[in-house]
N, C-alpha and C positions, 0 to 999 in steps of 0.2 A: 503494500500499499504506499502511496505517495503522500507526503504531507503538503499541508493548504500552500505553503509558499513555494516549493517546487510546481505546483499546479499553475498557480499564478504567475510566475515567471515564463513559464510555457506559453501560457496563454498571451501575455503581454509580447512576447517574442513573435507569435503568430500574427497577431493583431498589425504589428510593426510591419512584417513581412507582407501581409496582406495589403495594407496602406500603401507599401512601397510597388509593390506589383499593380496596384489599381492607379498610382499616379502615373507611372510608366504606361500603361495602357491608354488613357487618356492624353499623355504628350503623343504618342503613337496615333491616335485617333485625330488629335487636330492637327497632325502633320499629315496624315493622309486626306483631310478634309481641305487642307490649305493647297496641296497637291492637285487634288481634283478641281479646285475652284480654278486655278492657274490653267488647267488644261482645258477644262469647261466654261469659259467666262458666261457665254449666254444663260447656260443652266446654273449658275452661280448666282447670276444679277436675279434670275426669276426665283431663286430660294430665299433670297434676302428680301424680295419684295413680299412673298408670300408670308415670311417670317413677322415682317413689318406690320403686315394687316393683321396677323394673329394677335401680335402685341397690341395694336390699337384697339381689337375687338374685344379684348380680354376683359372680364369684370372682375374687379378686386373683391 
């Protein structure tokens, strides 16, 4: 049986690892989005306009 301190330190390490992997994933996603926007500027502009319209019509 493990003691409480060992379990909490393992959980903290796994949380930190999960956050690190998530941050890397989000960086990769943003990079892929930028690349797609450079390759397809017309589609990117349409997506920006759609997003702006959604934000304007969103009710708080």
